[in-house]
C-alpha positions as CSV (number, residue, x, y, z in Angstrom):
1,X,-103.8,15.0,23.7
2,X,-102.1,16.5,20.7
3,X,-100.2,18.9,22.8
4,X,-99.1,16.1,25.1
5,X,-98.0,14.0,22.1
6,X,-96.3,17.0,20.7
7,X,-94.4,17.6,23.9
8,X,-93.5,13.9,24.1
9,X,-92.4,13.9,20.5
10,X,-90.5,17.1,21.0
11,X,-88.8,15.6,24.1
12,X,-87.9,12.4,22.2
13,X,-86.6,14.5,19.3
14,X,-84.5,16.6,21.7
15,X,-83.3,13.5,23.5
16,X,-82.5,11.8,20.1
17,X,-80.9,15.0,19.0
18,X,-78.7,15.2,22.1
19,X,-77.8,11.5,21.7
20,X,-76.9,12.1,18.1
21,X,-75.1,15.3,18.9
22,X,-73.2,13.5,21.6
23,X,-72.3,10.7,19.3
24,X,-71.5,13.2,16.6
25,X,-69.1,15.0,18.9
26,X,-67.6,11.7,20.1
27,X,-67.1,10.7,16.5
28,X,-65.6,14.1,15.8
29,X,-63.2,13.7,18.8
30,X,-62.4,10.2,17.7
31,X,-61.8,11.4,14.2
32,X,-59.6,14.2,15.6
33,X,-57.7,11.8,17.7
34,X,-57.3,9.4,14.8
35,X,-56.3,12.3,12.6
36,X,-53.6,13.4,15.1
37,X,-52.5,9.8,15.5
38,X,-52.3,9.3,11.8
39,X,-50.5,12.6,11.3
40,X,-48.0,11.6,14.1
41,X,-47.6,8.2,12.5
42,X,-47.2,9.8,9.1
43,X,-44.5,12.2,10.5
44,X,-42.7,9.3,12.3
45,X,-43.1,7.2,9.2
46,X,-41.8,9.9,6.9
47,X,-38.9,10.6,9.2
48,X,-38.0,6.9,9.5
49,X,-38.6,6.4,5.8
50,X,-36.1,9.2,5.0
51,X,-33.7,7.8,7.5
52,X,-34.1,4.3,6.1
53,X,-33.8,5.5,2.5
54,X,-30.7,7.4,3.5
55,X,-29.3,4.4,5.3
56,X,-30.3,2.2,2.4
57,X,-28.4,4.4,0.0
58,X,-25.4,4.5,2.3
59,X,-25.4,0.7,2.6
60,X,-25.9,0.3,-1.1
61,X,-23.0,2.6,-1.8
62,X,-20.9,0.8,0.8
63,X,-21.9,-2.5,-0.6
64,X,-21.1,-1.4,-4.1
65,X,-17.7,0.1,-3.1
66,X,-16.9,-3.0,-1.0
67,X,-17.8,-5.3,-3.8
68,X,-15.6,-3.4,-6.3
69,X,-12.7,-3.3,-3.8
70,X,-13.2,-7.0,-3.0
71,X,-13.3,-7.8,-6.7
72,X,-10.1,-5.8,-7.3
73,X,-8.4,-7.4,-4.3
74,X,-9.6,-10.9,-5.3
75,X,-8.2,-10.3,-8.8
76,X,-4.9,-9.1,-7.4
77,X,-4.9,-12.2,-5.1
78,X,-5.6,-14.5,-8.0
79,X,-2.8,-12.9,-10.0
80,X,-0.4,-13.2,-7.0
81,X,-1.5,-16.8,-6.5
82,X,-0.9,-17.6,-10.2
83,X,2.6,-16.0,-10.0
84,X,3.2,-18.0,-6.8
85,X,2.1,-21.2,-8.5
86,X,4.3,-20.4,-11.4
87,X,7.2,-19.7,-9.1
88,X,6.6,-23.0,-7.3
89,X,6.7,-24.9,-10.5
90,X,9.9,-23.1,-11.6
91,X,11.3,-23.7,-8.1
92,X,10.7,-27.4,-8.5
93,X,12.3,-27.4,-11.9
94,X,15.3,-25.5,-10.6
95,X,15.5,-27.8,-7.6
96,X,15.5,-30.8,-10.0
97,X,18.1,-29.1,-12.2
98,X,20.2,-28.3,-9.1
99,X,20.1,-32.0,-7.9
100,X,21.0,-33.1,-11.5
101,X,24.0,-30.7,-11.4
102,X,25.0,-32.0,-8.0
103,X,24.9,-35.6,-9.3
104,X,26.8,-34.5,-12.4
105,X,29.4,-32.8,-10.2
106,X,29.8,-35.8,-8.0
107,X,30.2,-38.0,-11.1
108,X,32.8,-35.6,-12.5
109,X,34.6,-35.6,-9.1
110,X,34.6,-39.4,-9.1
111,X,35.8,-39.5,-12.7
112,X,38.4,-36.9,-11.9
113,X,39.6,-38.9,-8.9
114,X,39.8,-42.1,-10.9
115,X,41.6,-40.2,-13.7
116,X,44.0,-38.7,-11.2
117,X,44.7,-42.1,-9.7
118,X,45.2,-43.6,-13.2
119,X,47.4,-40.6,-14.2
120,X,49.4,-40.9,-10.9
121,X,49.9,-44.6,-11.6
122,X,50.9,-44.0,-15.2
123,X,53.1,-41.1,-14.1
124,X,54.9,-43.3,-11.5
125,X,55.3,-46.0,-14.1
126,X,56.7,-43.5,-16.6
127,X,58.9,-41.9,-14.1
128,X,60.2,-45.4,-13.1
129,X,60.9,-46.3,-16.7
130,X,62.4,-42.9,-17.4
131,X,64.6,-43.2,-14.4
132,X,65.8,-46.7,-15.5
133,X,66.4,-45.6,-19.0
134,X,68.2,-42.5,-17.8
135,X,70.4,-44.5,-15.5
136,X,71.0,-46.9,-18.4
137,X,71.9,-44.1,-20.8
138,X,74.1,-42.5,-18.2
139,X,75.9,-45.8,-17.6
140,X,76.2,-46.3,-21.4
141,X,77.4,-42.7,-21.8
142,X,80.0,-43.2,-19.0
143,X,81.1,-46.5,-20.6
144,X,81.2,-44.8,-24.0
145,X,83.3,-41.9,-22.8
146,X,85.6,-44.3,-20.9
147,X,86.1,-46.4,-24.0
148,X,86.6,-43.3,-26.0
149,X,89.4,-42.2,-23.7
150,X,90.9,-45.7,-23.9
151,X,90.8,-45.5,-27.6
152,X,92.5,-42.2,-27.7
153,X,95.0,-43.6,-25.3
154,X,95.7,-46.6,-27.5
155,X,95.8,-44.5,-30.6
156,X,98.3,-42.2,-29.0
157,X,100.3,-45.2,-28.0
158,X,100.3,-46.5,-31.6
159,X,97.8,-49.2,-31.1
160,X,94.6,-49.6,-33.1
161,X,91.3,-50.0,-31.1
162,X,87.9,-50.0,-32.7
163,X,84.9,-48.8,-30.6
164,X,82.0,-51.3,-30.8
165,X,79.0,-50.1,-32.8
166,X,76.7,-51.0,-29.9
167,X,78.0,-48.0,-28.0
168,X,77.3,-45.5,-30.7
169,X,74.0,-44.7,-29.1
170,X,72.8,-41.2,-28.5
171,X,71.3,-40.2,-25.2
172,X,68.3,-38.5,-26.9
173,X,66.7,-41.6,-28.0
174,X,63.1,-41.6,-29.4
175,X,61.9,-43.6,-26.4
176,X,62.9,-40.8,-24.1
177,X,61.3,-38.2,-26.3
178,X,58.1,-40.2,-26.4
179,X,58.0,-40.5,-22.7
180,X,58.7,-36.8,-22.2
181,X,55.9,-36.0,-24.7
182,X,53.5,-38.3,-22.9
183,X,54.4,-36.7,-19.6
184,X,53.7,-33.2,-21.1
185,X,50.4,-34.4,-22.5
186,X,49.4,-35.8,-19.1
187,X,50.2,-32.5,-17.5
188,X,48.1,-30.7,-20.1
189,X,45.2,-33.0,-19.5
190,X,45.5,-32.4,-15.7
191,X,45.5,-28.6,-16.3
192,X,42.4,-28.9,-18.6
193,X,40.7,-31.1,-16.0
194,X,41.5,-28.7,-13.2
195,X,40.1,-25.8,-15.3
196,X,36.9,-27.8,-16.0
197,X,36.5,-28.6,-12.3
198,X,37.0,-24.9,-11.4
199,X,34.3,-23.9,-14.0
200,X,31.9,-26.5,-12.6
201,X,32.6,-25.3,-9.1
202,X,31.9,-21.7,-10.1
203,X,28.7,-22.8,-11.8
204,X,27.7,-24.7,-8.7
205,X,28.3,-21.6,-6.6
206,X,26.2,-19.5,-9.0
207,X,23.4,-22.1,-8.8
208,X,23.6,-22.2,-5.0
209,X,23.3,-18.4,-4.9
210,X,20.4,-18.4,-7.3
211,X,18.8,-21.2,-5.3
212,X,19.1,-19.2,-2.0
213,X,17.7,-16.1,-3.8
214,X,14.7,-18.1,-5.0
215,X,14.3,-19.6,-1.5
216,X,14.2,-16.1,0.0
217,X,11.7,-15.0,-2.7
218,X,9.6,-18.1,-1.8
219,X,9.6,-17.2,1.9
220,X,8.5,-13.7,1.0
221,X,5.8,-14.9,-1.2
222,X,4.6,-17.3,1.5
223,X,4.4,-14.4,3.9
224,X,2.5,-12.4,1.3
225,X,0.2,-15.4,0.8
226,X,-0.5,-15.6,4.6
227,X,-1.2,-11.8,4.6
228,X,-3.5,-12.2,1.5
229,X,-5.3,-15.1,3.2
230,X,-5.8,-12.9,6.3
231,X,-7.1,-10.0,4.2
232,X,-9.4,-12.4,2.3
233,X,-10.7,-13.7,5.6
234,X,-11.4,-10.2,6.7
235,X,-13.1,-9.5,3.4
236,X,-15.3,-12.5,3.9
237,X,-16.2,-11.3,7.4
238,X,-17.1,-7.9,6.0
239,X,-19.2,-9.5,3.3
240,X,-21.0,-11.5,6.0
241,X,-21.6,-8.4,8.0
242,X,-22.9,-6.6,4.9
243,X,-25.2,-9.5,4.2
244,X,-26.5,-9.3,7.8
245,X,-27.0,-5.5,7.4
246,X,-28.8,-6.2,4.1
247,X,-31.1,-8.6,5.8
248,X,-31.8,-6.1,8.6
249,X,-32.4,-3.4,5.9
250,X,-34.8,-5.7,4.1
251,X,-36.6,-6.2,7.4
252,X,-36.8,-2.4,8.0
253,X,-38.1,-2.0,4.5
254,X,-40.7,-4.7,5.1
255,X,-41.6,-3.0,8.4
256,X,-41.9,0.3,6.6
257,X,-44.2,-1.3,4.0
258,X,-46.3,-2.7,6.8
259,X,-46.4,0.8,8.5
260,X,-47.4,2.2,5.1
261,X,-50.2,-0.4,4.8
262,X,-51.3,0.4,8.3
263,X,-51.3,4.1,7.4
264,X,-53.4,3.4,4.3
265,X,-55.8,1.3,6.4
266,X,-56.1,4.2,9.0
267,X,-56.6,6.6,6.2
268,X,-59.4,4.5,4.8
269,X,-60.9,4.3,8.2
270,X,-60.7,8.1,8.5
271,X,-62.4,8.4,5.2
272,X,-65.1,6.0,6.4
273,X,-65.5,8.0,9.6
274,X,-65.7,11.2,7.6
275,X,-68.3,9.7,5.4
276,X,-70.2,8.4,8.5
277,X,-69.8,11.9,10.0
278,X,-71.4,13.4,6.9
279,X,-74.2,10.9,7.1
280,X,-74.7,11.7,10.8
281,X,-74.8,15.4,10.0
282,X,-77.3,14.7,7.3
283,X,-79.4,12.6,9.7
284,X,-79.2,15.4,12.3
285,X,-80.3,18.0,9.8
286,X,-83.1,15.7,8.7
287,X,-84.1,15.2,12.4
288,X,-84.0,18.9,13.0
289,X,-86.2,19.6,10.0
290,X,-88.6,16.9,10.9
291,X,-88.8,18.3,14.5
292,X,-89.4,21.8,13.2
293,X,-92.0,20.6,10.8
294,X,-93.8,18.7,13.5
């Protein structure tokens, strides 16, 4: 009876031992598979982590250099826009000054035209008066010389003839001198007015040249402004792409953190399996000892 029980117990112990040994080897194989998987995941994770860190550093350097370049370009654009705004204000002031000069020139031309018309009328009147006075003086002179010859003739003949005092007139009368002086003064005024008109015309030509030069500069600045706007738009697009890359990089980092967490969980499971393996080994040893004792 005892022998039968012993054989039965021995058979059960052997069966239990085989079962435990089988489970033990299965757990060992599972642990080996898990270890290989964990090591493979670790290798992939480390490789990807190195790549992600390298890519992150590259993107960070690219972002930093792009930000610095964009800040410098934005500062240059701001300075150019400020100079363009200043030029626009100066252009408006010059344009107003140019229109004022045009109005002044038109006014001077009208005044010159009126002055020339008045001077022409006065000159014609003076010339008419001078012509009349000259004719009168010529007639008086002719009459004076005629009477003078008659007087000489009568004196030679022994007759006395007195020349009327009204004919003792000199041709160069103050009226003629005054008219000639006024005529000279009018000519001087005309010369001065012509010189002033020539100066204003030269100033107008200089202003027109400066205005055309400023217009050319404005067109150049407008082209530069269009180019700067295009570059600014490109910079904004690059910034948008960098922000998208930053988001993707953050997602990769998040994924790497998740993989790291998975790795830690697997490592904990491996530790638990190792601990369970040790417990199973202990149980197997205890079972062996109990079987030997029995």
